[in-house]
KOLGU-4560 file (N, C-alpha, C; in nm, 3 decimals, padded with zeros to 5 digits):
<recs>
<n_xx: 08.821 n_yy: 00.957 n_zz: 06.049 ca_xx: 08.842 ca_yy: 00.818 ca_zz: 06.005 c_xx: 08.987 c_yy: 00.791 c_zz: 05.994 mol: A seq: 1 type: UNK>
<n_xx: 09.027 n_yy: 00.668 n_zz: 06.029 ca_xx: 09.165 ca_yy: 00.625 ca_zz: 06.027 c_xx: 09.221 c_yy: 00.630 c_zz: 05.881 mol: A seq: 2 type: UNK>
<n_xx: 09.352 n_yy: 00.643 n_zz: 05.871 ca_xx: 09.415 ca_yy: 00.634 ca_zz: 05.741 c_xx: 09.408 c_yy: 00.491 c_zz: 05.691 mol: A seq: 3 type: UNK>
<n_xx: 09.331 n_yy: 00.464 n_zz: 05.588 ca_xx: 09.305 ca_yy: 00.331 ca_zz: 05.548 c_xx: 09.402 c_yy: 00.279 c_zz: 05.436 mol: A seq: 4 type: UNK>
<n_xx: 09.478 n_yy: 00.369 n_zz: 05.380 ca_xx: 09.562 ca_yy: 00.333 ca_zz: 05.263 c_xx: 09.655 c_yy: 00.218 c_zz: 05.296 mol: A seq: 5 type: UNK>
<n_xx: 09.713 n_yy: 00.215 n_zz: 05.414 ca_xx: 09.810 ca_yy: 00.108 ca_zz: 05.447 c_xx: 09.746 c_yy: -00.027 c_zz: 05.468 mol: A seq: 6 type: UNK>
<n_xx: 09.612 n_yy: -00.024 n_zz: 05.470 ca_xx: 09.541 ca_yy: -00.152 ca_zz: 05.490 c_xx: 09.498 c_yy: -00.215 c_zz: 05.363 mol: A seq: 7 type: UNK>
<n_xx: 09.534 n_yy: -00.154 n_zz: 05.249 ca_xx: 09.489 ca_yy: -00.208 ca_zz: 05.121 c_xx: 09.612 c_yy: -00.214 c_zz: 05.028 mol: A seq: 8 type: UNK>
<n_xx: 09.613 n_yy: -00.314 n_zz: 04.946 ca_xx: 09.724 ca_yy: -00.329 ca_zz: 04.852 c_xx: 09.667 c_yy: -00.319 c_zz: 04.709 mol: A seq: 9 type: UNK>
<n_xx: 09.755 n_yy: -00.283 n_zz: 04.615 ca_xx: 09.722 ca_yy: -00.282 ca_zz: 04.474 c_xx: 09.832 c_yy: -00.358 c_zz: 04.402 mol: A seq: 10 type: UNK>
<n_xx: 09.794 n_yy: -00.424 n_zz: 04.290 ca_xx: 09.887 ca_yy: -00.483 ca_zz: 04.204 c_xx: 09.830 c_yy: -00.489 c_zz: 04.067 mol: A seq: 11 type: UNK>
<n_xx: 09.923 n_yy: -00.490 n_zz: 03.970 ca_xx: 09.881 ca_yy: -00.497 ca_zz: 03.829 c_xx: 09.834 c_yy: -00.635 c_zz: 03.791 mol: A seq: 12 type: UNK>
<n_xx: 09.725 n_yy: -00.646 n_zz: 03.724 ca_xx: 09.677 ca_yy: -00.774 ca_zz: 03.676 c_xx: 09.638 c_yy: -00.750 c_zz: 03.532 mol: A seq: 13 type: UNK>
<n_xx: 09.602 n_yy: -00.863 n_zz: 03.459 ca_xx: 09.571 ca_yy: -00.849 ca_zz: 03.317 c_xx: 09.469 c_yy: -00.744 c_zz: 03.280 mol: A seq: 14 type: UNK>
<n_xx: 09.366 n_yy: -00.733 n_zz: 03.365 ca_xx: 09.260 ca_yy: -00.635 ca_zz: 03.328 c_xx: 09.268 c_yy: -00.506 c_zz: 03.410 mol: A seq: 15 type: UNK>
<n_xx: 09.386 n_yy: -00.470 n_zz: 03.468 ca_xx: 09.397 ca_yy: -00.343 ca_zz: 03.533 c_xx: 09.469 c_yy: -00.346 c_zz: 03.666 mol: A seq: 16 type: UNK>
<n_xx: 09.407 n_yy: -00.288 n_zz: 03.763 ca_xx: 09.470 ca_yy: -00.281 ca_zz: 03.899 c_xx: 09.379 c_yy: -00.355 c_zz: 03.994 mol: A seq: 17 type: UNK>
<n_xx: 09.436 n_yy: -00.454 n_zz: 04.062 ca_xx: 09.360 ca_yy: -00.532 ca_zz: 04.168 c_xx: 09.376 c_yy: -00.461 c_zz: 04.302 mol: A seq: 18 type: UNK>
<n_xx: 09.267 n_yy: -00.449 n_zz: 04.373 ca_xx: 09.270 ca_yy: -00.382 ca_zz: 04.506 c_xx: 09.231 c_yy: -00.485 c_zz: 04.609 mol: A seq: 19 type: UNK>
<n_xx: 09.314 n_yy: -00.502 n_zz: 04.712 ca_xx: 09.284 ca_yy: -00.606 ca_zz: 04.814 c_xx: 09.315 c_yy: -00.556 c_zz: 04.955 mol: A seq: 20 type: UNK>
<n_xx: 09.294 n_yy: -00.646 n_zz: 05.048 ca_xx: 09.306 ca_yy: -00.616 ca_zz: 05.194 c_xx: 09.429 c_yy: -00.674 c_zz: 05.249 mol: A seq: 21 type: UNK>
<n_xx: 09.514 n_yy: -00.591 n_zz: 05.313 ca_xx: 09.641 ca_yy: -00.643 ca_zz: 05.374 c_xx: 09.612 c_yy: -00.711 c_zz: 05.511 mol: A seq: 22 type: UNK>
<n_xx: 09.711 n_yy: -00.783 n_zz: 05.563 ca_xx: 09.703 ca_yy: -00.845 ca_zz: 05.692 c_xx: 09.682 c_yy: -00.736 c_zz: 05.800 mol: A seq: 23 type: UNK>
<n_xx: 09.747 n_yy: -00.619 n_zz: 05.783 ca_xx: 09.726 ca_yy: -00.510 ca_zz: 05.877 c_xx: 09.580 c_yy: -00.463 c_zz: 05.878 mol: A seq: 24 type: UNK>
<n_xx: 09.523 n_yy: -00.455 n_zz: 05.758 ca_xx: 09.381 ca_yy: -00.420 ca_zz: 05.745 c_xx: 09.291 c_yy: -00.521 c_zz: 05.814 mol: A seq: 25 type: UNK>
<n_xx: 09.321 n_yy: -00.645 n_zz: 05.795 ca_xx: 09.240 ca_yy: -00.752 ca_zz: 05.867 c_xx: 09.250 c_yy: -00.736 c_zz: 06.014 mol: A seq: 26 type: UNK>
<n_xx: 09.373 n_yy: -00.711 n_zz: 06.063 ca_xx: 09.393 ca_yy: -00.697 ca_zz: 06.209 c_xx: 09.316 c_yy: -00.573 c_zz: 06.268 mol: A seq: 27 type: UNK>
<n_xx: 09.324 n_yy: -00.462 n_zz: 06.187 ca_xx: 09.265 ca_yy: -00.337 ca_zz: 06.234 c_xx: 09.111 c_yy: -00.346 c_zz: 06.234 mol: A seq: 28 type: UNK>
<n_xx: 09.060 n_yy: -00.406 n_zz: 06.129 ca_xx: 08.913 ca_yy: -00.408 ca_zz: 06.116 c_xx: 08.844 c_yy: -00.521 c_zz: 06.189 mol: A seq: 29 type: UNK>
<n_xx: 08.916 n_yy: -00.631 n_zz: 06.209 ca_xx: 08.854 ca_yy: -00.749 ca_zz: 06.268 c_xx: 08.787 c_yy: -00.828 c_zz: 06.159 mol: A seq: 30 type: UNK>
<n_xx: 08.710 n_yy: -00.924 n_zz: 06.197 ca_xx: 08.642 ca_yy: -01.012 ca_zz: 06.100 c_xx: 08.541 c_yy: -00.932 c_zz: 06.013 mol: A seq: 31 type: UNK>
<n_xx: 08.559 n_yy: -00.941 n_zz: 05.882 ca_xx: 08.466 ca_yy: -00.870 ca_zz: 05.800 c_xx: 08.342 c_yy: -00.955 c_zz: 05.776 mol: A seq: 32 type: UNK>
<n_xx: 08.228 n_yy: -00.893 n_zz: 05.804 ca_xx: 08.097 ca_yy: -00.963 ca_zz: 05.799 c_xx: 08.023 c_yy: -00.929 c_zz: 05.669 mol: A seq: 33 type: UNK>
<n_xx: 08.051 n_yy: -00.811 n_zz: 05.615 ca_xx: 07.977 ca_yy: -00.763 ca_zz: 05.493 c_xx: 08.060 c_yy: -00.666 c_zz: 05.420 mol: A seq: 34 type: UNK>
<n_xx: 08.050 n_yy: -00.669 n_zz: 05.288 ca_xx: 08.118 ca_yy: -00.570 ca_zz: 05.202 c_xx: 08.023 c_yy: -00.525 c_zz: 05.093 mol: A seq: 35 type: UNK>
<n_xx: 08.004 n_yy: -00.395 n_zz: 05.079 ca_xx: 07.926 ca_yy: -00.344 ca_zz: 04.972 c_xx: 08.020 c_yy: -00.307 c_zz: 04.861 mol: A seq: 36 type: UNK>
<n_xx: 08.018 n_yy: -00.387 n_zz: 04.751 ca_xx: 08.116 ca_yy: -00.375 ca_zz: 04.642 c_xx: 08.051 c_yy: -00.309 c_zz: 04.519 mol: A seq: 37 type: UNK>
<n_xx: 08.128 n_yy: -00.246 n_zz: 04.437 ca_xx: 08.075 ca_yy: -00.193 ca_zz: 04.311 c_xx: 08.051 c_yy: -00.312 c_zz: 04.220 mol: A seq: 38 type: UNK>
<n_xx: 07.972 n_yy: -00.284 n_zz: 04.112 ca_xx: 07.945 ca_yy: -00.388 ca_zz: 04.012 c_xx: 08.043 c_yy: -00.372 c_zz: 03.894 mol: A seq: 39 type: UNK>
<n_xx: 08.062 n_yy: -00.485 n_zz: 03.823 ca_xx: 08.139 ca_yy: -00.479 ca_zz: 03.702 c_xx: 08.075 c_yy: -00.376 c_zz: 03.608 mol: A seq: 40 type: UNK>
<n_xx: 08.160 n_yy: -00.286 n_zz: 03.552 ca_xx: 08.112 ca_yy: -00.179 ca_zz: 03.462 c_xx: 08.093 c_yy: -00.051 c_zz: 03.531 mol: A seq: 41 type: UNK>
<n_xx: 08.089 n_yy: -00.047 n_zz: 03.664 ca_xx: 08.078 ca_yy: 00.081 ca_zz: 03.738 c_xx: 08.208 c_yy: 00.159 c_zz: 03.718 mol: A seq: 42 type: UNK>
<n_xx: 08.188 n_yy: 00.296 n_zz: 03.713 ca_xx: 08.307 ca_yy: 00.385 ca_zz: 03.700 c_xx: 08.343 c_yy: 00.430 c_zz: 03.841 mol: A seq: 43 type: UNK>
<n_xx: 08.474 n_yy: 00.430 n_zz: 03.868 ca_xx: 08.522 ca_yy: 00.476 ca_zz: 03.997 c_xx: 08.625 c_yy: 00.584 c_zz: 03.972 mol: A seq: 44 type: UNK>
<n_xx: 08.636 n_yy: 00.674 n_zz: 04.072 ca_xx: 08.731 ca_yy: 00.784 ca_zz: 04.065 c_xx: 08.826 c_yy: 00.777 c_zz: 04.182 mol: A seq: 45 type: UNK>
<n_xx: 08.953 n_yy: 00.804 n_zz: 04.157 ca_xx: 09.057 ca_yy: 00.805 ca_zz: 04.260 c_xx: 09.013 c_yy: 00.902 c_zz: 04.367 mol: A seq: 46 type: UNK>
<n_xx: 09.020 n_yy: 00.856 n_zz: 04.489 ca_xx: 08.984 ca_yy: 00.938 ca_zz: 04.606 c_xx: 08.836 c_yy: 00.936 c_zz: 04.645 mol: A seq: 47 type: UNK>
<n_xx: 08.751 n_yy: 00.881 n_zz: 04.557 ca_xx: 08.610 ca_yy: 00.871 ca_zz: 04.589 c_xx: 08.582 c_yy: 00.733 c_zz: 04.646 mol: A seq: 48 type: UNK>
<n_xx: 08.464 n_yy: 00.715 n_zz: 04.710 ca_xx: 08.428 ca_yy: 00.594 ca_zz: 04.772 c_xx: 08.419 c_yy: 00.480 c_zz: 04.674 mol: A seq: 49 type: UNK>
<n_xx: 08.492 n_yy: 00.370 n_zz: 04.697 ca_xx: 08.493 ca_yy: 00.254 ca_zz: 04.611 c_xx: 08.404 c_yy: 00.146 c_zz: 04.669 mol: A seq: 50 type: UNK>
<n_xx: 08.415 n_yy: 00.120 n_zz: 04.799 ca_xx: 08.338 ca_yy: 00.017 ca_zz: 04.864 c_xx: 08.328 c_yy: 00.043 c_zz: 05.014 mol: A seq: 51 type: UNK>
<n_xx: 08.244 n_yy: -00.029 n_zz: 05.077 ca_xx: 08.227 ca_yy: -00.021 ca_zz: 05.225 c_xx: 08.239 c_yy: -00.161 c_zz: 05.282 mol: A seq: 52 type: UNK>
<n_xx: 08.305 n_yy: -00.170 n_zz: 05.398 ca_xx: 08.315 ca_yy: -00.298 ca_zz: 05.466 c_xx: 08.258 c_yy: -00.282 c_zz: 05.609 mol: A seq: 53 type: UNK>
<n_xx: 08.190 n_yy: -00.383 n_zz: 05.652 ca_xx: 08.140 ca_yy: -00.388 ca_zz: 05.789 c_xx: 08.208 c_yy: -00.500 c_zz: 05.858 mol: A seq: 54 type: UNK>
<n_xx: 08.281 n_yy: -00.467 n_zz: 05.967 ca_xx: 08.363 ca_yy: -00.566 ca_zz: 06.039 c_xx: 08.335 c_yy: -00.555 c_zz: 06.189 mol: A seq: 55 type: UNK>
<n_xx: 08.401 n_yy: -00.645 n_zz: 06.265 ca_xx: 08.379 ca_yy: -00.651 ca_zz: 06.408 c_xx: 08.404 c_yy: -00.516 c_zz: 06.476 mol: A seq: 56 type: UNK>
<n_xx: 08.510 n_yy: -00.447 n_zz: 06.430 ca_xx: 08.554 ca_yy: -00.325 ca_zz: 06.501 c_xx: 08.514 c_yy: -00.195 c_zz: 06.438 mol: A seq: 57 type: UNK>
<n_xx: 08.468 n_yy: -00.198 n_zz: 06.309 ca_xx: 08.440 ca_yy: -00.069 ca_zz: 06.243 c_xx: 08.360 c_yy: -00.096 c_zz: 06.118 mol: A seq: 58 type: UNK>
<n_xx: 08.289 n_yy: 00.009 n_zz: 06.074 ca_xx: 08.236 ca_yy: 00.015 ca_zz: 05.936 c_xx: 08.319 c_yy: 00.117 c_zz: 05.867 mol: A seq: 59 type: UNK>
<n_xx: 08.382 n_yy: 00.077 n_zz: 05.758 ca_xx: 08.473 ca_yy: 00.169 ca_zz: 05.687 c_xx: 08.440 c_yy: 00.185 c_zz: 05.541 mol: A seq: 60 type: UNK>
<n_xx: 08.446 n_yy: 00.309 n_zz: 05.490 ca_xx: 08.437 ca_yy: 00.331 ca_zz: 05.354 c_xx: 08.580 c_yy: 00.334 c_zz: 05.298 mol: A seq: 61 type: UNK>
<n_xx: 08.599 n_yy: 00.271 n_zz: 05.186 ca_xx: 08.728 ca_yy: 00.258 ca_zz: 05.124 c_xx: 08.731 c_yy: 00.344 c_zz: 05.000 mol: A seq: 62 type: UNK>
<n_xx: 08.832 n_yy: 00.434 n_zz: 04.990 ca_xx: 08.846 ca_yy: 00.512 ca_zz: 04.870 c_xx: 08.923 c_yy: 00.445 c_zz: 04.765 mol: A seq: 63 type: UNK>
<n_xx: 08.894 n_yy: 00.473 n_zz: 04.643 ca_xx: 08.964 ca_yy: 00.407 ca_zz: 04.529 c_xx: 09.099 c_yy: 00.467 c_zz: 04.511 mol: A seq: 64 type: UNK>
<n_xx: 09.202 n_yy: 00.384 n_zz: 04.499 ca_xx: 09.339 ca_yy: 00.438 ca_zz: 04.476 c_xx: 09.361 c_yy: 00.473 c_zz: 04.325 mol: A seq: 65 type: UNK>
<n_xx: 09.268 n_yy: 00.435 n_zz: 04.238 ca_xx: 09.278 ca_yy: 00.458 ca_zz: 04.093 c_xx: 09.146 c_yy: 00.501 c_zz: 04.035 mol: A seq: 66 type: UNK>
<n_xx: 09.150 n_yy: 00.561 n_zz: 03.920 ca_xx: 09.025 ca_yy: 00.595 ca_zz: 03.846 c_xx: 09.012 c_yy: 00.497 c_zz: 03.731 mol: A seq: 67 type: UNK>
<n_xx: 08.890 n_yy: 00.462 n_zz: 03.699 ca_xx: 08.867 ca_yy: 00.373 ca_zz: 03.587 c_xx: 08.732 c_yy: 00.303 c_zz: 03.601 mol: A seq: 68 type: UNK>
<n_xx: 08.725 n_yy: 00.184 n_zz: 03.537 ca_xx: 08.603 ca_yy: 00.107 ca_zz: 03.531 c_xx: 08.623 c_yy: -00.025 c_zz: 03.600 mol: A seq: 69 type: UNK>
<n_xx: 08.527 n_yy: -00.072 n_zz: 03.679 ca_xx: 08.545 ca_yy: -00.201 ca_zz: 03.748 c_xx: 08.538 c_yy: -00.309 c_zz: 03.643 mol: A seq: 70 type: UNK>
<n_xx: 08.645 n_yy: -00.386 n_zz: 03.634 ca_xx: 08.656 ca_yy: -00.496 ca_zz: 03.535 c_xx: 08.617 c_yy: -00.629 c_zz: 03.589 mol: A seq: 71 type: UNK>
<n_xx: 08.636 n_yy: -00.649 n_zz: 03.723 ca_xx: 08.604 ca_yy: -00.775 ca_zz: 03.790 c_xx: 08.576 c_yy: -00.750 c_zz: 03.935 mol: A seq: 72 type: UNK>
<n_xx: 08.494 n_yy: -00.833 n_zz: 03.991 ca_xx: 08.470 ca_yy: -00.837 ca_zz: 04.137 c_xx: 08.501 c_yy: -00.977 c_zz: 04.179 mol: A seq: 73 type: UNK>
<n_xx: 08.570 n_yy: -00.991 n_zz: 04.293 ca_xx: 08.618 ca_yy: -01.122 ca_zz: 04.340 c_xx: 08.498 c_yy: -01.216 c_zz: 04.354 mol: A seq: 74 type: UNK>
<n_xx: 08.490 n_yy: -01.324 n_zz: 04.272 ca_xx: 08.372 ca_yy: -01.414 ca_zz: 04.277 c_xx: 08.364 c_yy: -01.490 c_zz: 04.413 mol: A seq: 75 type: UNK>
<n_xx: 08.472 n_yy: -01.497 n_zz: 04.487 ca_xx: 08.471 ca_yy: -01.559 ca_zz: 04.618 c_xx: 08.384 c_yy: -01.485 c_zz: 04.718 mol: A seq: 76 type: UNK>
<n_xx: 08.355 n_yy: -01.357 n_zz: 04.689 ca_xx: 08.278 ca_yy: -01.275 ca_zz: 04.780 c_xx: 08.129 c_yy: -01.278 c_zz: 04.750 mol: A seq: 77 type: UNK>
<n_xx: 08.087 n_yy: -01.357 n_zz: 04.656 ca_xx: 07.944 ca_yy: -01.359 ca_zz: 04.617 c_xx: 07.856 c_yy: -01.415 c_zz: 04.732 mol: A seq: 78 type: UNK>
<n_xx: 07.906 n_yy: -01.515 n_zz: 04.803 ca_xx: 07.821 ca_yy: -01.579 ca_zz: 04.908 c_xx: 07.868 c_yy: -01.550 c_zz: 05.051 mol: A seq: 79 type: UNK>
<n_xx: 07.991 n_yy: -01.527 n_zz: 05.066 ca_xx: 08.044 ca_yy: -01.495 ca_zz: 05.202 c_xx: 08.175 c_yy: -01.416 c_zz: 05.190 mol: A seq: 80 type: UNK>
<n_xx: 08.229 n_yy: -01.377 n_zz: 05.302 ca_xx: 08.346 ca_yy: -01.289 ca_zz: 05.301 c_xx: 08.471 c_yy: -01.355 c_zz: 05.366 mol: A seq: 81 type: UNK>
<n_xx: 08.467 n_yy: -01.489 n_zz: 05.372 ca_xx: 08.581 ca_yy: -01.566 ca_zz: 05.428 c_xx: 08.713 c_yy: -01.536 c_zz: 05.363 mol: A seq: 82 type: UNK>
<n_xx: 08.712 n_yy: -01.508 n_zz: 05.233 ca_xx: 08.838 ca_yy: -01.476 ca_zz: 05.162 c_xx: 08.907 c_yy: -01.354 c_zz: 05.213 mol: A seq: 83 type: UNK>
<n_xx: 08.827 n_yy: -01.259 n_zz: 05.272 ca_xx: 08.882 ca_yy: -01.140 ca_zz: 05.329 c_xx: 08.932 c_yy: -01.161 c_zz: 05.471 mol: A seq: 84 type: UNK>
<n_xx: 08.903 n_yy: -01.269 n_zz: 05.533 ca_xx: 08.938 ca_yy: -01.293 ca_zz: 05.672 c_xx: 09.048 c_yy: -01.402 c_zz: 05.687 mol: A seq: 85 type: UNK>
<n_xx: 09.092 n_yy: -01.460 n_zz: 05.573 ca_xx: 09.193 ca_yy: -01.564 ca_zz: 05.579 c_xx: 09.334 c_yy: -01.515 c_zz: 05.580 mol: A seq: 86 type: UNK>
<n_xx: 09.426 n_yy: -01.606 n_zz: 05.588 ca_xx: 09.571 ca_yy: -01.567 ca_zz: 05.589 c_xx: 09.633 c_yy: -01.547 c_zz: 05.453 mol: A seq: 87 type: UNK>
<n_xx: 09.558 n_yy: -01.583 n_zz: 05.345 ca_xx: 09.611 ca_yy: -01.566 ca_zz: 05.208 c_xx: 09.570 c_yy: -01.430 c_zz: 05.158 mol: A seq: 88 type: UNK>
<n_xx: 09.666 n_yy: -01.332 n_zz: 05.166 ca_xx: 09.634 ca_yy: -01.194 ca_zz: 05.125 c_xx: 09.606 c_yy: -01.187 c_zz: 04.974 mol: A seq: 89 type: UNK>
<n_xx: 09.664 n_yy: -01.279 n_zz: 04.893 ca_xx: 09.636 ca_yy: -01.275 ca_zz: 04.748 c_xx: 09.487 c_yy: -01.305 c_zz: 04.719 mol: A seq: 90 type: UNK>
<n_xx: 09.425 n_yy: -01.385 n_zz: 04.809 ca_xx: 09.280 ca_yy: -01.420 ca_zz: 04.789 c_xx: 09.193 c_yy: -01.311 c_zz: 04.842 mol: A seq: 91 type: UNK>
<n_xx: 09.250 n_yy: -01.221 n_zz: 04.925 ca_xx: 09.170 ca_yy: -01.115 ca_zz: 04.989 c_xx: 09.161 c_yy: -00.993 c_zz: 04.904 mol: A seq: 92 type: UNK>
<n_xx: 09.108 n_yy: -01.006 n_zz: 04.781 ca_xx: 09.092 ca_yy: -00.893 ca_zz: 04.695 c_xx: 08.947 c_yy: -00.864 c_zz: 04.673 mol: A seq: 93 type: UNK>
<n_xx: 08.921 n_yy: -00.733 n_zz: 04.642 ca_xx: 08.787 ca_yy: -00.686 ca_zz: 04.624 c_xx: 08.749 c_yy: -00.680 c_zz: 04.473 mol: A seq: 94 type: UNK>
<n_xx: 08.824 n_yy: -00.594 n_zz: 04.401 ca_xx: 08.790 ca_yy: -00.562 ca_zz: 04.263 c_xx: 08.915 c_yy: -00.543 c_zz: 04.180 mol: A seq: 95 type: UNK>
<n_xx: 08.901 n_yy: -00.559 n_zz: 04.050 ca_xx: 08.999 ca_yy: -00.515 ca_zz: 03.953 c_xx: 08.940 c_yy: -00.390 c_zz: 03.880 mol: A seq: 96 type: UNK>
<n_xx: 09.024 n_yy: -00.287 n_zz: 03.871 ca_xx: 08.981 ca_yy: -00.162 ca_zz: 03.803 c_xx: 09.064 c_yy: -00.144 c_zz: 03.677 mol: A seq: 97 type: UNK>
<n_xx: 09.003 n_yy: -00.133 n_zz: 03.568 ca_xx: 09.074 ca_yy: -00.101 ca_zz: 03.441 c_xx: 09.088 c_yy: 00.050 c_zz: 03.435 mol: A seq: 98 type: UNK>
<n_xx: 09.210 n_yy: 00.097 n_zz: 03.448 ca_xx: 09.231 ca_yy: 00.244 ca_zz: 03.458 c_xx: 09.198 c_yy: 00.315 c_zz: 03.329 mol: A seq: 99 type: UNK>
<n_xx: 09.138 n_yy: 00.432 n_zz: 03.348 ca_xx: 09.099 ca_yy: 00.512 ca_zz: 03.234 c_xx: 09.213 c_yy: 00.597 c_zz: 03.185 mol: A seq: 100 type: UNK>
</recs>
């Protein structure tokens, strides 16, 4: 599997660490058609599978860059995945993780 770390960004937010998709990630994966996301309250561990995305070019498992509990899931992804395919990388986030 390709090194996916450079395709994802993290930043501090009020409820922990936000994990999102970079422009490079969008280019590498192609249009994302589906994402299997964790639920709020799920526990995640650094280096373990956080989510899976299905795109034009690949199906990829994404490992969590942090350990903790999922505090939020991007509500824009509830009905479609357009937020992950647009030019606004701030909108292209998956989850917020409250670090343990």
